C-alpha beads as a LAMMPS data file, in Angstrom:
LAMMPS data file: protein, C-alpha beads

250 atoms
249 bonds

1 atom types
1 bond types

-500.0 500.0 xlo xhi
-500.0 500.0 ylo yhi
-500.0 500.0 zlo zhi

Masses

1 110.0

Atoms # bond

1 1 1 337.726 -410.569 346.782
2 1 1 339.644 -407.648 345.682
3 1 1 339.145 -405.521 342.816
4 1 1 336.871 -406.300 339.695
5 1 1 337.666 -404.533 336.738
6 1 1 335.475 -404.402 333.817
7 1 1 337.770 -404.152 330.165
8 1 1 334.876 -403.913 327.931
9 1 1 331.192 -405.165 327.702
10 1 1 331.506 -408.979 328.795
11 1 1 334.595 -408.743 329.776
12 1 1 335.467 -408.907 333.622
13 1 1 338.723 -409.902 335.729
14 1 1 338.336 -410.344 339.151
15 1 1 341.516 -410.386 341.861
16 1 1 340.441 -412.695 344.288
17 1 1 340.600 -416.740 345.071
18 1 1 338.375 -418.680 342.471
19 1 1 336.586 -420.844 344.886
20 1 1 334.932 -417.268 346.458
21 1 1 334.185 -415.974 342.577
22 1 1 333.201 -419.077 340.926
23 1 1 329.776 -419.534 343.167
24 1 1 328.715 -416.122 340.772
25 1 1 329.676 -417.190 337.678
26 1 1 327.190 -418.557 335.466
27 1 1 326.420 -419.047 331.792
28 1 1 329.898 -420.472 330.597
29 1 1 330.088 -421.802 327.398
30 1 1 333.875 -422.817 327.512
31 1 1 336.370 -423.092 330.539
32 1 1 339.953 -422.835 329.655
33 1 1 341.914 -423.744 333.143
34 1 1 345.610 -423.790 333.737
35 1 1 345.163 -424.498 337.878
36 1 1 348.308 -425.003 339.767
37 1 1 349.451 -428.293 341.043
38 1 1 351.787 -430.316 342.622
39 1 1 355.203 -430.402 340.460
40 1 1 358.108 -431.372 340.609
41 1 1 361.487 -429.013 340.529
42 1 1 363.771 -428.475 338.484
43 1 1 364.882 -426.540 335.458
44 1 1 363.250 -422.999 336.108
45 1 1 365.741 -421.878 338.993
46 1 1 364.077 -420.142 342.061
47 1 1 361.231 -418.327 341.254
48 1 1 359.706 -417.429 344.389
49 1 1 355.979 -417.713 344.690
50 1 1 355.255 -418.140 341.042
51 1 1 352.211 -420.141 339.382
52 1 1 349.701 -417.592 340.151
53 1 1 350.539 -416.914 343.633
54 1 1 349.505 -420.477 344.720
55 1 1 353.047 -422.497 345.546
56 1 1 353.802 -422.153 348.919
57 1 1 357.726 -423.051 348.266
58 1 1 360.168 -421.485 345.962
59 1 1 360.541 -423.571 342.529
60 1 1 364.582 -424.214 342.457
61 1 1 365.777 -427.258 340.827
62 1 1 366.445 -429.297 343.984
63 1 1 364.167 -432.190 343.163
64 1 1 361.872 -431.846 345.721
65 1 1 357.963 -431.717 345.082
66 1 1 356.980 -428.207 345.200
67 1 1 353.322 -428.287 347.304
68 1 1 349.929 -425.510 346.454
69 1 1 347.500 -425.075 348.290
70 1 1 344.263 -425.771 346.079
71 1 1 343.212 -429.336 345.426
72 1 1 341.916 -430.187 341.786
73 1 1 338.816 -431.253 343.931
74 1 1 338.284 -428.213 345.639
75 1 1 337.604 -425.736 342.277
76 1 1 336.574 -428.200 339.755
77 1 1 333.403 -429.154 342.099
78 1 1 332.317 -425.600 341.632
79 1 1 332.587 -425.684 337.870
80 1 1 329.727 -427.408 336.583
81 1 1 327.401 -424.813 338.378
82 1 1 329.163 -422.202 336.182
83 1 1 328.474 -423.743 332.768
84 1 1 325.898 -423.772 330.264
85 1 1 324.016 -425.967 329.760
86 1 1 325.830 -427.725 327.075
87 1 1 329.627 -426.705 327.266
88 1 1 333.188 -427.925 326.871
89 1 1 336.060 -427.635 329.232
90 1 1 339.984 -427.630 328.392
91 1 1 342.086 -428.631 331.806
92 1 1 345.696 -428.305 331.619
93 1 1 348.115 -430.539 333.539
94 1 1 351.330 -432.240 333.573
95 1 1 351.758 -436.094 333.500
96 1 1 351.834 -436.717 337.043
97 1 1 348.371 -434.809 337.509
98 1 1 346.259 -436.319 334.385
99 1 1 344.742 -438.714 336.631
100 1 1 344.017 -437.399 339.487
101 1 1 342.866 -434.016 337.419
102 1 1 340.505 -436.238 335.722
103 1 1 338.831 -437.750 338.252
104 1 1 338.215 -434.909 340.098
105 1 1 336.294 -433.605 337.003
106 1 1 334.698 -436.053 336.590
107 1 1 333.090 -436.496 340.417
108 1 1 332.384 -432.896 339.489
109 1 1 329.923 -433.972 336.863
110 1 1 332.124 -433.437 333.670
111 1 1 332.522 -436.360 331.065
112 1 1 336.121 -437.043 329.810
113 1 1 335.894 -436.390 325.486
114 1 1 339.654 -436.466 324.759
115 1 1 343.507 -436.057 325.874
116 1 1 344.987 -433.101 324.188
117 1 1 348.878 -432.972 323.714
118 1 1 350.790 -429.124 323.565
119 1 1 354.261 -429.953 322.204
120 1 1 355.757 -427.352 323.104
121 1 1 359.134 -427.928 321.197
122 1 1 361.597 -426.922 324.021
123 1 1 362.231 -429.171 327.338
124 1 1 363.377 -428.729 331.139
125 1 1 366.626 -429.830 331.968
126 1 1 365.763 -433.403 333.589
127 1 1 367.105 -436.318 335.695
128 1 1 364.668 -438.603 333.653
129 1 1 363.359 -438.219 330.594
130 1 1 363.136 -434.440 329.258
131 1 1 359.211 -433.358 329.053
132 1 1 358.475 -431.718 325.849
133 1 1 354.853 -432.041 326.461
134 1 1 351.687 -430.579 328.506
135 1 1 348.622 -432.557 328.529
136 1 1 344.823 -430.994 327.887
137 1 1 341.679 -432.424 329.912
138 1 1 338.961 -431.820 326.900
139 1 1 335.828 -432.420 328.991
140 1 1 331.945 -431.843 328.331
141 1 1 328.980 -431.071 330.492
142 1 1 325.824 -431.886 328.862
143 1 1 325.438 -433.264 325.436
144 1 1 328.396 -434.104 323.315
145 1 1 328.684 -431.799 320.324
146 1 1 331.258 -431.459 317.226
147 1 1 333.919 -428.562 317.883
148 1 1 333.525 -425.747 314.852
149 1 1 336.782 -426.792 313.256
150 1 1 336.848 -431.217 313.331
151 1 1 340.020 -431.104 311.654
152 1 1 341.873 -429.944 314.711
153 1 1 344.297 -432.590 315.703
154 1 1 344.352 -433.934 319.176
155 1 1 348.318 -432.854 318.971
156 1 1 349.196 -428.907 318.406
157 1 1 353.193 -428.452 318.388
158 1 1 353.764 -424.489 318.838
159 1 1 356.965 -422.793 320.524
160 1 1 356.158 -420.580 323.417
161 1 1 356.677 -416.949 322.917
162 1 1 356.748 -415.474 326.150
163 1 1 354.896 -412.051 326.407
164 1 1 355.677 -411.637 330.140
165 1 1 357.986 -413.688 332.830
166 1 1 355.172 -415.575 334.057
167 1 1 356.427 -419.278 334.902
168 1 1 353.598 -420.866 332.952
169 1 1 352.353 -418.460 330.328
170 1 1 350.900 -420.443 327.454
171 1 1 350.479 -419.414 323.885
172 1 1 347.695 -417.247 322.755
173 1 1 347.415 -419.361 319.443
174 1 1 346.770 -422.605 321.375
175 1 1 344.242 -421.292 323.605
176 1 1 342.633 -419.586 321.261
177 1 1 341.877 -422.663 318.952
178 1 1 340.189 -424.308 321.985
179 1 1 338.114 -421.112 322.308
180 1 1 337.247 -420.652 318.953
181 1 1 336.171 -424.432 318.465
182 1 1 333.981 -424.916 321.596
183 1 1 332.486 -421.552 321.184
184 1 1 330.883 -418.762 318.725
185 1 1 331.523 -415.063 318.778
186 1 1 329.908 -413.422 321.749
187 1 1 329.697 -417.298 324.040
188 1 1 330.946 -416.579 327.384
189 1 1 334.441 -417.908 328.376
190 1 1 336.063 -418.448 331.963
191 1 1 339.353 -418.797 333.153
192 1 1 339.850 -419.156 337.203
193 1 1 343.529 -419.089 337.094
194 1 1 344.176 -416.009 334.966
195 1 1 347.562 -415.720 335.205
196 1 1 349.266 -413.423 332.672
197 1 1 346.160 -413.019 330.703
198 1 1 346.946 -415.579 328.011
199 1 1 343.237 -416.688 327.817
200 1 1 341.907 -413.276 328.225
201 1 1 343.793 -412.129 325.142
202 1 1 342.763 -415.384 322.995
203 1 1 339.167 -414.471 323.898
204 1 1 338.676 -411.206 323.119
205 1 1 340.676 -411.968 319.733
206 1 1 337.924 -414.209 318.960
207 1 1 335.270 -411.887 319.933
208 1 1 333.896 -413.768 322.627
209 1 1 332.951 -412.726 326.555
210 1 1 335.255 -413.077 329.065
211 1 1 335.463 -413.718 333.238
212 1 1 338.971 -414.424 334.540
213 1 1 339.831 -414.936 338.162
214 1 1 343.501 -414.243 339.443
215 1 1 344.712 -414.546 342.782
216 1 1 348.042 -412.572 342.447
217 1 1 347.985 -408.665 342.113
218 1 1 351.400 -408.650 339.861
219 1 1 349.280 -410.693 337.710
220 1 1 346.180 -409.456 337.442
221 1 1 348.046 -406.079 336.542
222 1 1 349.581 -407.729 333.829
223 1 1 346.208 -409.612 332.389
224 1 1 344.236 -406.250 332.614
225 1 1 347.468 -404.679 330.562
226 1 1 347.518 -407.686 328.033
227 1 1 343.921 -408.105 327.569
228 1 1 343.233 -403.907 327.475
229 1 1 345.943 -404.003 324.398
230 1 1 344.041 -406.683 322.902
231 1 1 340.852 -405.234 322.905
232 1 1 342.593 -401.954 321.282
233 1 1 343.101 -403.937 318.179
234 1 1 341.652 -402.247 315.711
235 1 1 338.556 -403.857 313.967
236 1 1 338.156 -406.628 316.642
237 1 1 334.175 -406.131 317.463
238 1 1 333.190 -404.330 314.223
239 1 1 333.402 -405.292 310.422
240 1 1 335.966 -403.675 308.019
241 1 1 334.918 -401.227 306.043
242 1 1 334.470 -402.357 302.091
243 1 1 337.230 -401.699 300.337
244 1 1 336.820 -399.093 297.432
245 1 1 335.381 -399.677 294.024
246 1 1 337.929 -398.674 291.447
247 1 1 335.171 -395.877 290.254
248 1 1 335.451 -394.478 293.314
249 1 1 338.920 -394.046 293.264
250 1 1 338.840 -391.963 290.084

Bonds

1 1 1 2
2 1 2 3
3 1 3 4
4 1 4 5
5 1 5 6
6 1 6 7
7 1 7 8
8 1 8 9
9 1 9 10
10 1 10 11
11 1 11 12
12 1 12 13
13 1 13 14
14 1 14 15
15 1 15 16
16 1 16 17
17 1 17 18
18 1 18 19
19 1 19 20
20 1 20 21
21 1 21 22
22 1 22 23
23 1 23 24
24 1 24 25
25 1 25 26
26 1 26 27
27 1 27 28
28 1 28 29
29 1 29 30
30 1 30 31
31 1 31 32
32 1 32 33
33 1 33 34
34 1 34 35
35 1 35 36
36 1 36 37
37 1 37 38
38 1 38 39
39 1 39 40
40 1 40 41
41 1 41 42
42 1 42 43
43 1 43 44
44 1 44 45
45 1 45 46
46 1 46 47
47 1 47 48
48 1 48 49
49 1 49 50
50 1 50 51
51 1 51 52
52 1 52 53
53 1 53 54
54 1 54 55
55 1 55 56
56 1 56 57
57 1 57 58
58 1 58 59
59 1 59 60
60 1 60 61
61 1 61 62
62 1 62 63
63 1 63 64
64 1 64 65
65 1 65 66
66 1 66 67
67 1 67 68
68 1 68 69
69 1 69 70
70 1 70 71
71 1 71 72
72 1 72 73
73 1 73 74
74 1 74 75
75 1 75 76
76 1 76 77
77 1 77 78
78 1 78 79
79 1 79 80
80 1 80 81
81 1 81 82
82 1 82 83
83 1 83 84
84 1 84 85
85 1 85 86
86 1 86 87
87 1 87 88
88 1 88 89
89 1 89 90
90 1 90 91
91 1 91 92
92 1 92 93
93 1 93 94
94 1 94 95
95 1 95 96
96 1 96 97
97 1 97 98
98 1 98 99
99 1 99 100
100 1 100 101
101 1 101 102
102 1 102 103
103 1 103 104
104 1 104 105
105 1 105 106
106 1 106 107
107 1 107 108
108 1 108 109
109 1 109 110
110 1 110 111
111 1 111 112
112 1 112 113
113 1 113 114
114 1 114 115
115 1 115 116
116 1 116 117
117 1 117 118
118 1 118 119
119 1 119 120
120 1 120 121
121 1 121 122
122 1 122 123
123 1 123 124
124 1 124 125
125 1 125 126
126 1 126 127
127 1 127 128
128 1 128 129
129 1 129 130
130 1 130 131
131 1 131 132
132 1 132 133
133 1 133 134
134 1 134 135
135 1 135 136
136 1 136 137
137 1 137 138
138 1 138 139
139 1 139 140
140 1 140 141
141 1 141 142
142 1 142 143
143 1 143 144
144 1 144 145
145 1 145 146
146 1 146 147
147 1 147 148
148 1 148 149
149 1 149 150
150 1 150 151
151 1 151 152
152 1 152 153
153 1 153 154
154 1 154 155
155 1 155 156
156 1 156 157
157 1 157 158
158 1 158 159
159 1 159 160
160 1 160 161
161 1 161 162
162 1 162 163
163 1 163 164
164 1 164 165
165 1 165 166
166 1 166 167
167 1 167 168
168 1 168 169
169 1 169 170
170 1 170 171
171 1 171 172
172 1 172 173
173 1 173 174
174 1 174 175
175 1 175 176
176 1 176 177
177 1 177 178
178 1 178 179
179 1 179 180
180 1 180 181
181 1 181 182
182 1 182 183
183 1 183 184
184 1 184 185
185 1 185 186
186 1 186 187
187 1 187 188
188 1 188 189
189 1 189 190
190 1 190 191
191 1 191 192
192 1 192 193
193 1 193 194
194 1 194 195
195 1 195 196
196 1 196 197
197 1 197 198
198 1 198 199
199 1 199 200
200 1 200 201
201 1 201 202
202 1 202 203
203 1 203 204
204 1 204 205
205 1 205 206
206 1 206 207
207 1 207 208
208 1 208 209
209 1 209 210
210 1 210 211
211 1 211 212
212 1 212 213
213 1 213 214
214 1 214 215
215 1 215 216
216 1 216 217
217 1 217 218
218 1 218 219
219 1 219 220
220 1 220 221
221 1 221 222
222 1 222 223
223 1 223 224
224 1 224 225
225 1 225 226
226 1 226 227
227 1 227 228
228 1 228 229
229 1 229 230
230 1 230 231
231 1 231 232
232 1 232 233
233 1 233 234
234 1 234 235
235 1 235 236
236 1 236 237
237 1 237 238
238 1 238 239
239 1 239 240
240 1 240 241
241 1 241 242
242 1 242 243
243 1 243 244
244 1 244 245
245 1 245 246
246 1 246 247
247 1 247 248
248 1 248 249
249 1 249 250
């Protein structure tokens, strides 16, 4: 394990391999994870060592399969012990990896709730149908409990407004929706593949505790800066002052 940064009370980031960090994590109420997985190249150009440092080859639009050196089962098998007795999990995947991801999650002891969809409103160039969506396995450990806003839809349509040059950055709004639906203020959220820190930004803006793990120092540093900036936003952890009454303005 590398550096450990405590950015605020209840907000801790680890630079290192999640397979080494997760065995020490307990009490998580919600997992949000955009893990690396095998993908077909195309659309991003030549990005060396992207996807949180796990990708072995360049991502270069040649149509080859891009490999990564961690499997779904390796990290998902560690997740149930991290989670509270009743907890929910959001696991991002593309269409090619959904079956393997769900099988590994269920083998680890998680129960499938529903398939969620993020419509990115933009597509990468592709020789077949252009992909505009990413998928999220909504899973649980323990009993099923209602999300905080049951009017939420399984399909969310959001443009990605990148705040870094991370190749798989997710919208803060999307992560915040999932976090706020599955937790209450003060609950602990875990992201084993922190990337540029979007889930951490969403968690602290929602007044949740947070643990994030990132393998690559470049992205760890970006995540630290982004989450620190979110923590500095005014009135985040305290109630805003009451407005002055009319008689006090005279």
